[in-house]
Steps between C-alpha positions, in 0.01 A plus 500: 500500500332516837730605781435308820692557819779245541381407849157410363659300219718313746199422722307364204804296399526362855130409498557306180741281699187361666390366162839343442466329837159366400640365175799333665280351772254362247774352283678335794171378647344357184792469258504630145183437306435493127284694258269769634584413861867580432395840366313576823800392708732729306252791506597569864840616373358759257449785755855451630654502152299804389584686822869418461502623141322828580699571817830416331419706193411803712818469705707465183334801333553706815870405501536593131319829566737580789800404288401742221470793741 
């Protein structure tokens, strides 16, 4: 697994908050759509979810590693 500095991971996670803001703004501005348009509205949340999973997994694995030592 690639080791990335936690500060860099946190910055990338914070940047993904921008995409969440875009998604929330678009949904509140235009309302929920259907079909393919709904997919594009939800796609703004993908970077945030992926960043949260990776950042959380790395923090958890670091905690387990510290616990074993």
